[in-house]
N, C-alpha and C positions, 0 to 999 in steps of 0.2 A: 501575370504581374510579378514583380518581385515581393517575396514574403515580407522583408524588412521594410518595404515602402507601405505595404498593406498594413502592418502592424502600427508604423507611424500614423497613417491616416486614421486608424481606429483610435488611436490614443488621443488624436487631436479631437475627433468627434466626441469622445467619451469626456475630455477636459471641458469641452464646449457646452455640453448637456446640462440642463438643469431639471431634466425630467426623472424623477426618482424611479419611475417604473422600468425605465430603460436600464438604469444602474442595477436595479434588483433583478432584472432579467439576465444581464450580464453576470451578476455573481452566482445566479442559479446555475448558469452553464458551466461556471468554473467548478464550482461544487460537485455537480454531477460528473465531471471529468477528473476529480481526485477521488476515485473509488478506492476503498480500503482493499488491500490483496486478500485479506481474510474473507470476505464475501465471494471470491472467486473459488475458494477451495470447496472440494466435495465436503459432504458431511462425515464421511469416513476419515478423511484427512483432519477435519477439525476435532474429530474423537481422539484420532491417535496422538495429536497434539496435546490435548487435554490430558489424556492418560499420561504421556511423558512428562508434563508439568508435575502432575500428581506423584509420579515415581521419584522424581527429583526431590520434591517436599519432602517424602516419607523415606528418604535415604537409599532407595531402590537404584542404585547406580554402579556403573563399574568403570574404572579408568580406561584409557586408551590402551595403556600397556597391558591390562588384563585382558582385554578383548583381542588384541594381538596373539598374546599367550594362548589363549583358547582357540584361536582360529589356526593357530600353527605358524603365524607370520613371524617374520625375524624383525 
């Protein structure tokens, strides 16, 4: 079946229902589908990001030009 047609049929069913439990169930499905990318990161990646944020807050940063110079890039 065509996905667009299926979506239209679901929209029609949703518009016609007066059952709050159906609406809540659909909301839960969409909430589960909208997962935060942060949750998929490993603990070491999360720690690295947190450390990077702390470095920025404490002024421990280098410009792109400084990094290029240090690495010998032109």
